[in-house]
N, C-alpha and C positions, 0 to 999 in steps of 0.2 A: 504493500500500500504506500502510495506517495505521501510525503510529509504533510502537504496541505490537506489531502483527503483525510488523513488520520486526525488532524486537528479539527476539521469540520465534524468528523464523526464524534469526537469527544464532546464538542459543544452541543451537538444535536442530542446526544444521549443524556448529558448531565446538566446542560444549561448553566444556571448560576450556582449549582451545587458542586462544581469542581472543587477539590480540596483546597487549592491555593487561594480560592476566592471565598470559601465558606469558613475558613479558620480565622476568627476575629483577632486572635493574638498575633498571628503572622502578619497580617496587614497593618496592625497597630505598631508592630516592631519596625516594619519597613519605613513607615511614616516617621517614627521617632529617629531612626538613623539618618534618613535623608534630611530631616529638618535641622539637624545639628550643623550641617555644612552648607546650608543655603543662605544667600544674602537676605538682608532684612527689607528689601524693596521688591516684593513679589510682583507688584503691578507692572514693573518694567522688565520682567523676566519671562522668557519663553522656555517651555519644557516639553520635550519629546519623550513619550513613553513608548519605547520600542519593544514589541512583544507584549502589548498592553493587556491582552485578555479582556476581561470585563471593564478594565480601566478604573478600578476602585481607588488605587493609590493616586493616580493622576487627578481623579475627580476631587479628592481631598485638597490637593494643591490648587486646583481651579477655584475652589471655594475660598481659598486664601488669597486669591488675586493673581495667580500665575496664568499666563496665556498658554494653554496646553494644546498639543497635537498628539494624535494617537496612531500607532502603526501595528499591524498584526498580520500573521500569515493566513489566518482563517477567514474565508469568505463569509462564513456564518456569523462570526463575531463582529467583523467590520460592518456588515449589513445591519446588525443590531445596534451598533454604536452610531452609525449614520442616522438611523431612525430616531435614536434617543436624543441626539444633539441637533437634529434638523439643520445640518450643515453649518451650525454655529461654531463647531470645533472641527478642524481638518482631520480626516480619518484616511489612512493609507493602507491599501492592500499590498503587501510586500513579500519578497522572498529573501531580501538582504537589505542592509541599510543603504546601499548604493541606489536603491529604487526611489529614495527620497531626495528631492531637490529643494533646498532652502538657501537662497543667496544671502540672506541676512544672518543665518546661523542661529543656533540655540545656546542658551545659557546653561541648560541642564539636559542631560539625556539619562533616562532610566532604562536599564536592561535587567529587569527582575525575572529571575527564573528562565533566562534565555540561553546562556552559554552552556548549561549542562545538557541542552538539547542539540547543540551545534557541535559538529565534529571539530576537534581541535585544529584540524588542517585548515579550517576557515576562520579561526580566531583572529589571526593577524589581519586579514582583510576586513573583518567586522570592526576591529579597533581602528584601522586606518580610515574606514568610512565614517565612523563616529568622529574622528579627529577632523575630517573635512567639514562635517556638519556643525561643529562647535564654534562658538565665538572664542576669541582669545580669553584665557583664564576660565573657560567653561569647564563644567564638571560632569563626569560620567559616574554613575552608580551602578555597580554590577553585583548581583546577588545570585548565588548558585549553590548547589549541594556540595558539602565538604566531603573529602574522601573517607572520613570516619563516620559519615552518616549511615545509620544502621540499615535503612531501607535501600538506599542506592548501592550499598556494598553487597547486598544479598540478591539483587535482581539484575537482569540484563535488559528487561523490558518492563515498563511500568504497568500498573493495573489497567491503564488505558492502552491505546494503540500506538502511542508515540514513544520513541526512544528517550530514555532519561538516564543515561549510564555514565556520563562524563562528569567528574568532579572538576571544580574550577581552581583547585589549589595551585596548579602549575601556570596559571594565567600570566604571572609576572614575566616569565621567560618569553612570552609572545608580545610583550609591550615594548614599543620603541622608546627608549629613555630620552631621545631628543624631542619626542612629541608629548610625553606624559610624565608627570610627577605622581608617584603613588602616595597618596595622603594617608590611606588606611588599607591594611591587609589583615583581616581578622576573621574570627568565626564565633558563632553564637548558637546555643542550644535553645530550641523553641518547643514547647509542649503543644502537640496537636490534640484537639479534643477527640479526634477519631482514631488515635493510635495509643497503644499502651506504653510507648517509649517516646522520648523527645527526638526531634530531628535536628540535624546540625547543618546550619547555613553558613557558608563562607561569603564574605563580602569585601568589595574593593571600592575605594573612592579615588578616582583618577582626575587630576587637574591638567588641562591643556596648557602647555608651556608657550 
């Protein structure tokens, strides 16, 4: 099954009950981490949520005054978001960040739960595409499963139909040091309501030089 078809199937079958959207502590933690590193003038900032899913995290920042744009691989979810926002928020159907054109650039790019679905062979190109889309001193937030995560270490394929088998721990070796400064490289355990054990999320905050 092709990746896009797989993601469409996920959202058709599970709708808004996909675990990464239905776990309130997970989304709360994402927002807390991101908020620590954002400037205090959101009305003047643009934010791209790449691989946005239902767009819950980006919607939080839209309500705080950020100008958000959303991008996802799934035709099902992008159609849902276009209907929700009635063209007031740009929504892109993408296969890679290079599919997005923004001459003015973004202050913030979110890649939440994206890189552990992307073959590491493509990590460098994703990071370079983000670099081109960022304004000077712009920030990228990358969240993905840690190599010690209990669920990702025990499975080759997720409970859904898409691959979820790459940890993001080795991401720094794919980062061009002339383009990015690594502000944060850390991991955090999060208790899922639906699981008897915590999951381990690794995250990076990258600043464009």
